[in-house]
N, C-alpha and C positions, 0 to 999 in steps of 0.2 A: 504494500500500500504506500503510495507516494502522498506526502502531505503537501497540499497546494499552498499552505501558509508558509512553507519553508522556501527561502530564496538563497540560492548559491551564487556567489560572485567572487571574482578575483580581486584581491585587495591591491590597490594602487600603492606604489612605492611611498608616496607622500603621506599615506594614511596608515601604514602598517604599525607604526608605534602607537597609534590611537587604539588599536585592537588588543594590546598586550593584556590589559586587565581581564577582558572577557575570555581571551584564550587561556589565561592562567586558570580561570574558573573551570574551564572544560578539562584541562590537563589534570588539575587536582581531583576533579570528580572521577575521571577515568582511572587514575591511579588508586584512588580510594575504593573504586569498584573492582580492583584486581587486575587491571590491564598492565601487561608487561610492555611498557613503552619507554624504557631506558631509565626509569626513576623508581625509587624505593619508597615505601610507606613507613612513616608519615612523610609527606612531601611538603616542606615549608613553602609558604606562599612566596617568599623572597627568591627562593630557588626557581620556582615556576616562572616568576616574572623575569628573572635574569635569562632563563632559557628563551622566552619569547622575545625579549629585547634583542638577543643575538639573532633570532630568526628575522625580526624586523630589519635589523642592519643588513642581513643577507638579501632581503627583498629590495632594500634601497640600493644595494650594489648590483642588482640584477642577477644574483647567483641563485635565487629561489623565486618560485611563484607561490604565493600564499592564497588559498581559497578558504572562504568561510561560508557556513550555512547559518542564516539568520532566521529567527522565528518572526511571527507577526509583530512582536513588540520590539524588534531590533536586537534581541539578545543573541549572542553567538551560541548556536546549538551544536556545531561541529566544525571540523577543519581538516584540511589535507594540504600537503606541500609537494611541490615538484622541485627537486634539486636539479637545477639546470646546469650549474657549473660542473663540468666533467673534464677528465684529462683530454689532451689534444687529440688522441686517437679515438675518442668516443663522443664527438660532437653531436651525434645522432641519437644519443641516449639520455634519459633522465631517470632519477630515482624517485619513487613515491615515498614520502616520509610522514609520520605522525598523522595517520588517518584516525581521527578521534571524534566520537559522538557522545555528547553529554547523556547520562543515563535517562534524563527526563525526556529526551528526544528520540530514544531508540525505538525500533520497530515501526518507524514512520517513513522509511525510504531515504533517510538523510545520507547514509553511507553510499547508497546507490547514486544519488544525485551528485555527491561530492566526487565520486570516482568517474562519473560520466563527464563532469566539468573538467576534471584533471586530464582526461583524454583530449578534450577540445583544446585546452590550453597547451598541452604537449604538442599537438599538431600545429597550432599557431606559432609555437616556438621552433618548429622544424625538427621535432623529435619523432623518431620512428620506433624506438625500442624503449620500453619502460620495465623497470625491475622494482621489486619490493620484497620485504620479508615480514612474517607475522608469526604469532604464537601457534605452534602446531596444535590442531584440534580446537582452536578458538572459533568464535562466531564469525570472525572476519574472513576465514577461509571460504565460507559459503558466499559471502558478498563478492569476493574476488573471482571465484570460479563462475558465478552467474554472470559476471561482467566480462567473461572471455579470457581471463588470465590462465596461463598454463603453469602447472606445478612443476618445479625443477627437482626439488628434493628437500630433505630434512636433515638438520644437524641436531642430534640429541644434546640436551644440557647446554645449549648455546647461550642462554641468558638466565636471569633470575626473575621470578615473579616479584611483585612489590612486597610480599611477605617473606622473601628470602629463599623460597623453594625453587628448584631448577625447572626450566621448561625448554622444550625443543622449539626450534624455529624452522619454519618452512619458507622456502624461497620460490618466487613466482616471476614470470616475465610475460610481457604482452607486446605483440607487434601491432603497430597502428597502420 
């Protein structure tokens, strides 16, 4: 089910810093909910803000594309990034990073909308190959596979869950 009240858009370089607080809220909620997205629980707000400030700086430098999903009230309900800056021999590729949906907005098609928008932005940026990784066995695997992503393989015990337990990571790619 797609929620028509959700609007997905690319954040312009000049406005990325203005989104930091809302993005920090989403990150903290996802980590509190058990998402393995590079952070441990408890996640201090200042650490979440510092992370998003770094992302905003990358957007301003043109190294990243930041997409957000906003609800009818203008609150950030989800986000995803495209890491555009790649080595010289990979100008045709981008990495998908930090696809996050606040728990209050889940099961409403937000992740699907974010990933479709990421495909569009990648094409606009001249990218033909996308890659990502996600927790093995997590809900996101279904989202990616429904969106046409191809599973490459799994690395057991690749990362930690926010509670400190080990989790495997599954890698995916998509040709546009």
